[in-house]
N, CA, C, O and the ligand as a Tripos MOL2 file, in Angstrom:
@<TRIPOS>MOLECULE
protein
  253   251    64     0     0
PROTEIN
NO_CHARGES

@<TRIPOS>ATOM
      1 N         -43.1750   62.2080  -11.3510 N.3       1 MET1
      2 CA        -43.7490   62.3260   -9.9900 C.3       1 MET1
      3 C         -45.2010   61.9840  -10.0500 C.2       1 MET1
      4 O         -45.9360   62.4430  -10.9250 O.2       1 MET1
      5 N         -45.6060   61.1750   -9.1110 N.am      2 ASN2
      6 CA        -46.9790   60.7170   -9.0670 C.3       2 ASN2
      7 C         -47.7800   61.6600   -8.1070 C.2       2 ASN2
      8 O         -47.2830   62.1090   -7.0750 O.2       2 ASN2
      9 N         -48.9410   61.9040   -8.4850 N.am      3 THR3
     10 CA        -49.8790   62.6990   -7.6660 C.3       3 THR3
     11 C         -50.9530   61.8030   -7.0720 C.2       3 THR3
     12 O         -51.6800   61.1230   -7.7970 O.2       3 THR3
     13 N         -51.0440   61.8070   -5.7790 N.am      4 LEU4
     14 CA        -52.0600   61.0240   -5.1550 C.3       4 LEU4
     15 C         -53.2030   61.8820   -4.7290 C.2       4 LEU4
     16 O         -53.0140   62.9490   -4.1450 O.2       4 LEU4
     17 N         -54.4080   61.4150   -5.0220 N.am      5 GLU5
     18 CA        -55.5680   62.2160   -4.7010 C.3       5 GLU5
     19 C         -56.4150   61.3590   -3.6940 C.2       5 GLU5
     20 O         -56.6160   60.1580   -3.8740 O.2       5 GLU5
     21 N         -56.8730   62.0310   -2.6720 N.am      6 GLU6
     22 CA        -57.6560   61.3340   -1.6960 C.3       6 GLU6
     23 C         -59.1520   61.4100   -2.0680 C.2       6 GLU6
     24 O         -59.7260   62.4760   -2.2840 O.2       6 GLU6
     25 N         -59.7160   60.2410   -2.1230 N.am      7 VAL7
     26 CA        -61.1680   60.1630   -2.5820 C.3       7 VAL7
     27 C         -61.9160   59.3940   -1.5540 C.2       7 VAL7
     28 O         -61.3990   58.4240   -1.0010 O.2       7 VAL7
     29 N         -63.1350   59.8050   -1.2800 N.am      8 GLU8
     30 CA        -64.0560   59.1850   -0.3770 C.3       8 GLU8
     31 C         -65.0190   58.3120   -1.1600 C.2       8 GLU8
     32 O         -65.6160   58.7840   -2.1280 O.2       8 GLU8
     33 N         -65.1950   57.0230   -0.7640 N.am      9 ILE9
     34 CA        -66.1570   56.1990   -1.3560 C.3       9 ILE9
     35 C         -66.9720   55.5350   -0.1890 C.2       9 ILE9
     36 O         -66.6340   55.6460    0.9900 O.2       9 ILE9
     37 N         -68.0110   54.8780   -0.5900 N.am     10 SER10
     38 CA        -68.7380   54.0820    0.3860 C.3      10 SER10
     39 C         -68.6250   52.6320   -0.0420 C.2      10 SER10
     40 O         -68.7990   52.3240   -1.2210 O.2      10 SER10
     41 N         -68.3340   51.7290    0.8980 N.am     11 CYS11
     42 CA        -68.1790   50.3580    0.4740 C.3      11 CYS11
     43 C         -69.5430   49.7700    0.0460 C.2      11 CYS11
     44 O         -70.5370   49.8980    0.7610 O.2      11 CYS11
     45 N         -69.5650   49.1240   -1.1370 N.am     12 PRO12
     46 CA        -70.8460   48.5450   -1.6670 C.3      12 PRO12
     47 C         -71.3560   47.4210   -0.7780 C.2      12 PRO12
     48 O         -72.5450   47.1010   -0.7970 O.2      12 PRO12
     49 N         -70.4740   46.8290   -0.0100 N.am     13 ALA13
     50 CA        -70.9450   45.6640    0.8080 C.3      13 ALA13
     51 C         -71.4140   46.0860    2.1380 C.2      13 ALA13
     52 O         -72.5060   45.6800    2.5380 O.2      13 ALA13
     53 N         -70.6500   46.9050    2.8960 N.am     14 CYS14
     54 CA        -71.0250   47.2230    4.2560 C.3      14 CYS14
     55 C         -71.4970   48.6550    4.3910 C.2      14 CYS14
     56 O         -72.1470   48.9720    5.3870 O.2      14 CYS14
     57 N         -71.2000   49.5650    3.4200 N.am     15 GLY15
     58 CA        -71.7250   50.8940    3.4310 C.3      15 GLY15
     59 C         -70.8050   51.8690    4.1880 C.2      15 GLY15
     60 O         -71.1130   53.0570    4.2800 O.2      15 GLY15
     61 N         -69.7320   51.3990    4.7040 N.am     16 GLU16
     62 CA        -68.8290   52.2860    5.4910 C.3      16 GLU16
     63 C         -68.1500   53.1930    4.4970 C.2      16 GLU16
     64 O         -67.8530   52.8330    3.3570 O.2      16 GLU16
     65 N         -67.9090   54.4610    5.0250 N.am     17 GLY17
     66 CA        -67.1110   55.4530    4.2340 C.3      17 GLY17
     67 C         -65.6350   55.0710    4.3080 C.2      17 GLY17
     68 O         -65.1240   54.7290    5.3740 O.2      17 GLY17
     69 N         -64.9760   55.1330    3.1890 N.am     18 ILE18
     70 CA        -63.6370   54.7300    3.1130 C.3      18 ILE18
     71 C         -62.7770   55.8320    2.4260 C.2      18 ILE18
     72 O         -63.2470   56.3690    1.4220 O.2      18 ILE18
     73 N         -61.6170   56.1920    2.8650 N.am     19 SER19
     74 CA        -60.7450   57.1390    2.1860 C.3      19 SER19
     75 C         -59.7070   56.2920    1.3730 C.2      19 SER19
     76 O         -59.0580   55.3990    1.9180 O.2      19 SER19
     77 N         -59.5820   56.5910    0.1130 N.am     20 LEU20
     78 CA        -58.6640   55.9340   -0.7880 C.3      20 LEU20
     79 C         -57.6470   57.0160   -1.2600 C.2      20 LEU20
     80 O         -57.9800   58.1870   -1.4440 O.2      20 LEU20
     81 N         -56.4580   56.5690   -1.4310 N.am     21 LEU21
     82 CA        -55.4950   57.3490   -2.1390 C.3      21 LEU21
     83 C         -55.3830   56.8230   -3.6180 C.2      21 LEU21
     84 O         -54.9790   55.6830   -3.8480 O.2      21 LEU21
     85 N         -55.7330   57.6440   -4.5510 N.am     22 ILE22
     86 CA        -55.8110   57.2060   -5.8750 C.3      22 ILE22
     87 C         -54.6850   57.8220   -6.6240 C.2      22 ILE22
     88 O         -54.4980   59.0370   -6.5580 O.2      22 ILE22
     89 N         -53.9090   57.0270   -7.3480 N.am     23 ASP23
     90 CA        -52.7940   57.4880   -8.1570 C.3      23 ASP23
     91 C         -53.3880   58.0200   -9.4710 C.2      23 ASP23
     92 O         -54.1710   57.3310  -10.1250 O.2      23 ASP23
     93 N         -53.0320   59.1830   -9.8310 N.am     24 CYS24
     94 CA        -53.6010   59.8420  -11.0540 C.3      24 CYS24
     95 C         -53.2750   58.9990  -12.3260 C.2      24 CYS24
     96 O         -53.9060   59.1610  -13.3700 O.2      24 CYS24
     97 N         -52.2940   58.1200  -12.2000 N.am     25 CYS25
     98 CA        -52.0190   57.2420  -13.3600 C.3      25 CYS25
     99 C         -53.0480   56.1550  -13.4890 C.2      25 CYS25
    100 O         -53.0760   55.4270  -14.4820 O.2      25 CYS25
    101 N         -53.8980   56.0410  -12.4880 N.am     26 ASP26
    102 CA        -54.9140   55.0060  -12.5450 C.3      26 ASP26
    103 C         -56.1610   55.4290  -13.3000 C.2      26 ASP26
    104 O         -57.0950   54.6370  -13.4300 O.2      26 ASP26
    105 N         -56.2030   56.6480  -13.7990 N.am     27 LEU27
    106 CA        -57.4180   57.1720  -14.4640 C.3      27 LEU27
    107 C         -57.8440   56.1570  -15.5530 C.2      27 LEU27
    108 O         -57.0380   55.6300  -16.3190 O.2      27 LEU27
    109 N         -59.1180   55.9380  -15.5580 N.am     28 GLY28
    110 CA        -59.7190   55.0290  -16.6090 C.3      28 GLY28
    111 C         -59.5130   53.5740  -16.3130 C.2      28 GLY28
    112 O         -59.9340   52.7210  -17.0940 O.2      28 GLY28
    113 N         -58.8820   53.2660  -15.2150 N.am     29 GLN29
    114 CA        -58.6070   51.8670  -14.9120 C.3      29 GLN29
    115 C         -59.6530   51.3330  -13.9250 C.2      29 GLN29
    116 O         -60.3750   52.0530  -13.2350 O.2      29 GLN29
    117 N         -59.6550   49.9930  -13.9320 N.am     30 GLN30
    118 CA        -60.4910   49.3080  -12.9270 C.3      30 GLN30
    119 C         -59.5860   48.3800  -12.1710 C.2      30 GLN30
    120 O         -58.7680   47.6720  -12.7580 O.2      30 GLN30
    121 N         -59.7310   48.3840  -10.8700 N.am     31 TYR31
    122 CA        -58.9910   47.4270  -10.0380 C.3      31 TYR31
    123 C         -59.7780   46.9800   -8.8900 C.2      31 TYR31
    124 O         -60.8180   47.5570   -8.5730 O.2      31 TYR31
    125 N         -59.2980   45.9270   -8.2290 N.am     32 VAL32
    126 CA        -60.0280   45.3380   -7.1550 C.3      32 VAL32
    127 C         -59.2620   45.6030   -5.8700 C.2      32 VAL32
    128 O         -58.0490   45.4020   -5.8190 O.2      32 VAL32
    129 N         -59.9780   46.0650   -4.8030 N.am     33 GLU33
    130 CA        -59.4110   46.3860   -3.5210 C.3      33 GLU33
    131 C         -60.2770   45.8120   -2.4340 C.2      33 GLU33
    132 O         -61.5030   45.8330   -2.5480 O.2      33 GLU33
    133 N         -59.6850   45.3060   -1.3990 N.am     34 ASP34
    134 CA        -60.5030   44.7950   -0.3040 C.3      34 ASP34
    135 C         -60.9330   45.8630    0.6050 C.2      34 ASP34
    136 O         -60.1160   46.7290    0.9150 O.2      34 ASP34
    137 N         -62.1300   45.8920    1.0660 N.am     35 CYS35
    138 CA        -62.5910   46.8220    2.0470 C.3      35 CYS35
    139 C         -61.8250   46.6940    3.3800 C.2      35 CYS35
    140 O         -61.7550   45.6020    3.9430 O.2      35 CYS35
    141 N         -61.2820   47.7460    3.8620 N.am     36 PRO36
    142 CA        -60.5550   47.5980    5.1300 C.3      36 PRO36
    143 C         -61.5010   47.3830    6.3400 C.2      36 PRO36
    144 O         -61.0400   47.0630    7.4360 O.2      36 PRO36
    145 N         -62.8210   47.5600    6.1350 N.am     37 VAL37
    146 CA        -63.7780   47.3830    7.2380 C.3      37 VAL37
    147 C         -64.2830   45.9670    7.2060 C.2      37 VAL37
    148 O         -64.1290   45.2440    8.1910 O.2      37 VAL37
    149 N         -64.8740   45.5460    6.1240 N.am     38 CYS38
    150 CA        -65.5080   44.2400    6.0500 C.3      38 CYS38
    151 C         -64.7400   43.1840    5.1980 C.2      38 CYS38
    152 O         -65.1590   42.0350    5.0640 O.2      38 CYS38
    153 N         -63.6020   43.6380    4.6350 N.am     39 CYS39
    154 CA        -62.7390   42.7360    3.8680 C.3      39 CYS39
    155 C         -63.3680   42.1950    2.5340 C.2      39 CYS39
    156 O         -62.7710   41.3670    1.8460 O.2      39 CYS39
    157 N         -64.6070   42.7050    2.1970 N.am     40 ALA40
    158 CA        -65.2080   42.2680    0.9300 C.3      40 ALA40
    159 C         -64.4640   42.9110   -0.2420 C.2      40 ALA40
    160 O         -64.1590   44.1030   -0.1880 O.2      40 ALA40
    161 N         -64.1630   42.1450   -1.3040 N.am     41 PRO41
    162 CA        -63.5360   42.7310   -2.4700 C.3      41 PRO41
    163 C         -64.5280   43.7000   -3.1710 C.2      41 PRO41
    164 O         -65.7190   43.4130   -3.2900 O.2      41 PRO41
    165 N         -63.9940   44.8490   -3.6250 N.am     42 MET42
    166 CA        -64.8540   45.7310   -4.4050 C.3      42 MET42
    167 C         -64.0680   46.1460   -5.6400 C.2      42 MET42
    168 O         -62.8440   46.2760   -5.6290 O.2      42 MET42
    169 N         -64.8350   46.3440   -6.7000 N.am     43 VAL43
    170 CA        -64.2410   46.8460   -7.9450 C.3      43 VAL43
    171 C         -64.3190   48.3160   -8.0360 C.2      43 VAL43
    172 O         -65.3980   48.9070   -7.9800 O.2      43 VAL43
    173 N         -63.1450   48.9310   -8.1820 N.am     44 LEU44
    174 CA        -63.0730   50.3820   -8.2100 C.3      44 LEU44
    175 C         -62.7970   50.8310   -9.6220 C.2      44 LEU44
    176 O         -61.8650   50.3490  -10.2650 O.2      44 LEU44
    177 N         -63.6140   51.7630  -10.1120 N.am     45 THR45
    178 CA        -63.4150   52.3260  -11.4030 C.3      45 THR45
    179 C         -63.0080   53.7880  -11.2540 C.2      45 THR45
    180 O         -63.7710   54.5600  -10.6740 O.2      45 THR45
    181 N         -61.8270   54.2110  -11.7570 N.am     46 VAL46
    182 CA        -61.3390   55.5970  -11.5770 C.3      46 VAL46
    183 C         -61.6030   56.3140  -12.8410 C.2      46 VAL46
    184 O         -61.1650   55.9210  -13.9220 O.2      46 VAL46
    185 N         -62.3440   57.3970  -12.6840 N.am     47 GLN47
    186 CA        -62.7170   58.1790  -13.8020 C.3      47 GLN47
    187 C         -62.4330   59.6640  -13.6290 C.2      47 GLN47
    188 O         -62.6670   60.2070  -12.5500 O.2      47 GLN47
    189 N         -61.9180   60.3540  -14.6960 N.am     48 PRO48
    190 CA        -61.6870   61.7990  -14.5460 C.3      48 PRO48
    191 C         -62.9870   62.5430  -14.6710 C.2      48 PRO48
    192 O         -63.8550   62.1870  -15.4680 O.2      48 PRO48
    193 N         -63.1100   63.5520  -13.8960 N.am     49 GLU49
    194 CA        -64.2700   64.4730  -14.0480 C.3      49 GLU49
    195 C         -63.8310   65.6160  -14.9810 C.2      49 GLU49
    196 O         -62.6390   65.8980  -15.0990 O.2      49 GLU49
    197 N         -64.8350   66.2960  -15.6680 N.am     50 PRO50
    198 CA        -64.4620   67.3900  -16.5960 C.3      50 PRO50
    199 C         -63.7880   68.5480  -15.8550 C.2      50 PRO50
    200 O         -63.0860   69.3120  -16.5170 O.2      50 PRO50
    201 N         -63.9370   68.7440  -14.5640 N.am     51 ASP51
    202 CA        -63.3580   69.8090  -13.8390 C.3      51 ASP51
    203 C         -61.9630   69.4230  -13.3150 C.2      51 ASP51
    204 O         -61.3260   70.1910  -12.5950 O.2      51 ASP51
    205 N         -61.5130   68.2420  -13.6850 N.am     52 GLY52
    206 CA        -60.1980   67.8690  -13.2410 C.3      52 GLY52
    207 C         -60.1290   67.0060  -11.9630 C.2      52 GLY52
    208 O         -59.0740   66.4880  -11.5950 O.2      52 GLY52
    209 N         -61.2770   66.8740  -11.3150 N.am     53 ASP53
    210 CA        -61.3550   65.9780  -10.1740 C.3      53 ASP53
    211 C         -61.3890   64.5090  -10.5880 C.2      53 ASP53
    212 O         -61.5480   64.1540  -11.7560 O.2      53 ASP53
    213 N         -61.2310   63.6880   -9.5690 N.am     54 ILE54
    214 CA        -61.2370   62.2860   -9.8610 C.3      54 ILE54
    215 C         -62.5080   61.6360   -9.1610 C.2      54 ILE54
    216 O         -62.8220   61.8270   -7.9860 O.2      54 ILE54
    217 N         -63.1680   60.8640  -10.0420 N.am     55 ARG55
    218 CA        -64.4060   60.1910   -9.3210 C.3      55 ARG55
    219 C         -64.0340   58.6970   -9.3280 C.2      55 ARG55
    220 O         -63.4330   58.1470  -10.2510 O.2      55 ARG55
    221 N         -64.4480   58.1170   -8.2240 N.am     56 VAL56
    222 CA        -64.2210   56.6310   -8.0770 C.3      56 VAL56
    223 C         -65.5690   55.9670   -7.8150 C.2      56 VAL56
    224 O         -66.2910   56.3530   -6.8950 O.2      56 VAL56
    225 N         -65.9010   54.9740   -8.6220 N.am     57 GLU57
    226 CA        -67.1050   54.2450   -8.4080 C.3      57 GLU57
    227 C         -66.6560   52.8530   -7.8290 C.2      57 GLU57
    228 O         -65.7290   52.1980   -8.3070 O.2      57 GLU57
    229 N         -67.3700   52.4940   -6.8090 N.am     58 ALA58
    230 CA        -67.1770   51.2010   -6.2230 C.3      58 ALA58
    231 C         -68.3700   50.3290   -6.4480 C.2      58 ALA58
    232 O         -69.5120   50.7570   -6.2870 O.2      58 ALA58
    233 N         -68.0940   49.0600   -6.8350 N.am     59 SER59
    234 CA        -69.1720   48.1800   -7.0370 C.3      59 SER59
    235 C         -68.7240   46.8070   -6.5250 C.2      59 SER59
    236 O         -67.5250   46.5430   -6.4480 O.2      59 SER59
    237 N         -69.6830   45.9220   -6.1720 N.am     60 ARG60
    238 CA        -69.3070   44.6640   -5.6910 C.3      60 ARG60
    239 C         -68.7100   43.8700   -6.8200 C.2      60 ARG60
    240 O         -69.1020   43.9760   -7.9820 O.2      60 ARG60
    241 N         -67.6920   43.0260   -6.4070 N.am     61 GLU61
    242 CA        -67.1060   42.1890   -7.3520 C.3      61 GLU61
    243 C         -68.1960   41.1410   -7.8960 C.2      61 GLU61
    244 O         -68.9840   40.5660   -7.1460 O.2      61 GLU61
    245 N         -68.1520   40.9710   -9.1980 N.am     62 GLY62
    246 CA        -69.0890   40.0060   -9.7490 C.3      62 GLY62
    247 C         -70.4330   40.6020  -10.2430 C.2      62 GLY62
    248 O         -71.1670   39.9250  -10.9630 O.2      62 GLY62
    249 N         -70.7540   41.8240   -9.8750 N.am     63 ASP63
    250 CA        -71.9290   42.5250  -10.3560 C.3      63 ASP63
    251 C         -71.8350   42.8100  -11.8440 C.2      63 ASP63
    252 O         -72.7500   43.4010  -12.4180 O.2      63 ASP63
    253 ZN        -67.0160   47.0240    3.5250 Zn       64 ZN64
@<TRIPOS>BOND
     1     1     2 1
     2     2     3 1
     3     3     4 2
     4     3     5 am
     5     5     6 1
     6     6     7 1
     7     7     8 2
     8     7     9 am
     9     9    10 1
    10    10    11 1
    11    11    12 2
    12    11    13 am
    13    13    14 1
    14    14    15 1
    15    15    16 2
    16    15    17 am
    17    17    18 1
    18    18    19 1
    19    19    20 2
    20    19    21 am
    21    21    22 1
    22    22    23 1
    23    23    24 2
    24    23    25 am
    25    25    26 1
    26    26    27 1
    27    27    28 2
    28    27    29 am
    29    29    30 1
    30    30    31 1
    31    31    32 2
    32    31    33 am
    33    33    34 1
    34    34    35 1
    35    35    36 2
    36    35    37 am
    37    37    38 1
    38    38    39 1
    39    39    40 2
    40    39    41 am
    41    41    42 1
    42    42    43 1
    43    43    44 2
    44    43    45 am
    45    45    46 1
    46    46    47 1
    47    47    48 2
    48    47    49 am
    49    49    50 1
    50    50    51 1
    51    51    52 2
    52    51    53 am
    53    53    54 1
    54    54    55 1
    55    55    56 2
    56    55    57 am
    57    57    58 1
    58    58    59 1
    59    59    60 2
    60    59    61 am
    61    61    62 1
    62    62    63 1
    63    63    64 2
    64    63    65 am
    65    65    66 1
    66    66    67 1
    67    67    68 2
    68    67    69 am
    69    69    70 1
    70    70    71 1
    71    71    72 2
    72    71    73 am
    73    73    74 1
    74    74    75 1
    75    75    76 2
    76    75    77 am
    77    77    78 1
    78    78    79 1
    79    79    80 2
    80    79    81 am
    81    81    82 1
    82    82    83 1
    83    83    84 2
    84    83    85 am
    85    85    86 1
    86    86    87 1
    87    87    88 2
    88    87    89 am
    89    89    90 1
    90    90    91 1
    91    91    92 2
    92    91    93 am
    93    93    94 1
    94    94    95 1
    95    95    96 2
    96    95    97 am
    97    97    98 1
    98    98    99 1
    99    99   100 2
   100    99   101 am
   101   101   102 1
   102   102   103 1
   103   103   104 2
   104   103   105 am
   105   105   106 1
   106   106   107 1
   107   107   108 2
   108   107   109 am
   109   109   110 1
   110   110   111 1
   111   111   112 2
   112   111   113 am
   113   113   114 1
   114   114   115 1
   115   115   116 2
   116   115   117 am
   117   117   118 1
   118   118   119 1
   119   119   120 2
   120   119   121 am
   121   121   122 1
   122   122   123 1
   123   123   124 2
   124   123   125 am
   125   125   126 1
   126   126   127 1
   127   127   128 2
   128   127   129 am
   129   129   130 1
   130   130   131 1
   131   131   132 2
   132   131   133 am
   133   133   134 1
   134   134   135 1
   135   135   136 2
   136   135   137 am
   137   137   138 1
   138   138   139 1
   139   139   140 2
   140   139   141 am
   141   141   142 1
   142   142   143 1
   143   143   144 2
   144   143   145 am
   145   145   146 1
   146   146   147 1
   147   147   148 2
   148   147   149 am
   149   149   150 1
   150   150   151 1
   151   151   152 2
   152   151   153 am
   153   153   154 1
   154   154   155 1
   155   155   156 2
   156   155   157 am
   157   157   158 1
   158   158   159 1
   159   159   160 2
   160   159   161 am
   161   161   162 1
   162   162   163 1
   163   163   164 2
   164   163   165 am
   165   165   166 1
   166   166   167 1
   167   167   168 2
   168   167   169 am
   169   169   170 1
   170   170   171 1
   171   171   172 2
   172   171   173 am
   173   173   174 1
   174   174   175 1
   175   175   176 2
   176   175   177 am
   177   177   178 1
   178   178   179 1
   179   179   180 2
   180   179   181 am
   181   181   182 1
   182   182   183 1
   183   183   184 2
   184   183   185 am
   185   185   186 1
   186   186   187 1
   187   187   188 2
   188   187   189 am
   189   189   190 1
   190   190   191 1
   191   191   192 2
   192   191   193 am
   193   193   194 1
   194   194   195 1
   195   195   196 2
   196   195   197 am
   197   197   198 1
   198   198   199 1
   199   199   200 2
   200   199   201 am
   201   201   202 1
   202   202   203 1
   203   203   204 2
   204   203   205 am
   205   205   206 1
   206   206   207 1
   207   207   208 2
   208   207   209 am
   209   209   210 1
   210   210   211 1
   211   211   212 2
   212   211   213 am
   213   213   214 1
   214   214   215 1
   215   215   216 2
   216   215   217 am
   217   217   218 1
   218   218   219 1
   219   219   220 2
   220   219   221 am
   221   221   222 1
   222   222   223 1
   223   223   224 2
   224   223   225 am
   225   225   226 1
   226   226   227 1
   227   227   228 2
   228   227   229 am
   229   229   230 1
   230   230   231 1
   231   231   232 2
   232   231   233 am
   233   233   234 1
   234   234   235 1
   235   235   236 2
   236   235   237 am
   237   237   238 1
   238   238   239 1
   239   239   240 2
   240   239   241 am
   241   241   242 1
   242   242   243 1
   243   243   244 2
   244   243   245 am
   245   245   246 1
   246   246   247 1
   247   247   248 2
   248   247   249 am
   249   249   250 1
   250   250   251 1
   251   251   252 2
@<TRIPOS>SUBSTRUCTURE
     1 MET1         2 RESIDUE 1 A MET
     2 ASN2         6 RESIDUE 1 A ASN
     3 THR3        10 RESIDUE 1 A THR
     4 LEU4        14 RESIDUE 1 A LEU
     5 GLU5        18 RESIDUE 1 A GLU
     6 GLU6        22 RESIDUE 1 A GLU
     7 VAL7        26 RESIDUE 1 A VAL
     8 GLU8        30 RESIDUE 1 A GLU
     9 ILE9        34 RESIDUE 1 A ILE
    10 SER10       38 RESIDUE 1 A SER
    11 CYS11       42 RESIDUE 1 A CYS
    12 PRO12       46 RESIDUE 1 A PRO
    13 ALA13       50 RESIDUE 1 A ALA
    14 CYS14       54 RESIDUE 1 A CYS
    15 GLY15       58 RESIDUE 1 A GLY
    16 GLU16       62 RESIDUE 1 A GLU
    17 GLY17       66 RESIDUE 1 A GLY
    18 ILE18       70 RESIDUE 1 A ILE
    19 SER19       74 RESIDUE 1 A SER
    20 LEU20       78 RESIDUE 1 A LEU
    21 LEU21       82 RESIDUE 1 A LEU
    22 ILE22       86 RESIDUE 1 A ILE
    23 ASP23       90 RESIDUE 1 A ASP
    24 CYS24       94 RESIDUE 1 A CYS
    25 CYS25       98 RESIDUE 1 A CYS
    26 ASP26      102 RESIDUE 1 A ASP
    27 LEU27      106 RESIDUE 1 A LEU
    28 GLY28      110 RESIDUE 1 A GLY
    29 GLN29      114 RESIDUE 1 A GLN
    30 GLN30      118 RESIDUE 1 A GLN
    31 TYR31      122 RESIDUE 1 A TYR
    32 VAL32      126 RESIDUE 1 A VAL
    33 GLU33      130 RESIDUE 1 A GLU
    34 ASP34      134 RESIDUE 1 A ASP
    35 CYS35      138 RESIDUE 1 A CYS
    36 PRO36      142 RESIDUE 1 A PRO
    37 VAL37      146 RESIDUE 1 A VAL
    38 CYS38      150 RESIDUE 1 A CYS
    39 CYS39      154 RESIDUE 1 A CYS
    40 ALA40      158 RESIDUE 1 A ALA
    41 PRO41      162 RESIDUE 1 A PRO
    42 MET42      166 RESIDUE 1 A MET
    43 VAL43      170 RESIDUE 1 A VAL
    44 LEU44      174 RESIDUE 1 A LEU
    45 THR45      178 RESIDUE 1 A THR
    46 VAL46      182 RESIDUE 1 A VAL
    47 GLN47      186 RESIDUE 1 A GLN
    48 PRO48      190 RESIDUE 1 A PRO
    49 GLU49      194 RESIDUE 1 A GLU
    50 PRO50      198 RESIDUE 1 A PRO
    51 ASP51      202 RESIDUE 1 A ASP
    52 GLY52      206 RESIDUE 1 A GLY
    53 ASP53      210 RESIDUE 1 A ASP
    54 ILE54      214 RESIDUE 1 A ILE
    55 ARG55      218 RESIDUE 1 A ARG
    56 VAL56      222 RESIDUE 1 A VAL
    57 GLU57      226 RESIDUE 1 A GLU
    58 ALA58      230 RESIDUE 1 A ALA
    59 SER59      234 RESIDUE 1 A SER
    60 ARG60      238 RESIDUE 1 A ARG
    61 GLU61      242 RESIDUE 1 A GLU
    62 GLY62      246 RESIDUE 1 A GLY
    63 ASP63      250 RESIDUE 1 A ASP
    64 ZN64       253 GROUP 0 **** ****
């Protein structure tokens, strides 16, 4: 069974807040997602926090 976690990030291109559903299986992974607001591709890095939460860092593709 997969657990999906809702995470809030800010788009690195347009700054809009975006809600993402992160699969816990994605921990430690990097993947590219298009911003639903401005359509710019952003690189998402999914990292586990010590308290069990999930942290997602978004950066512009190519940085
Ligand atoms: Zn955007």
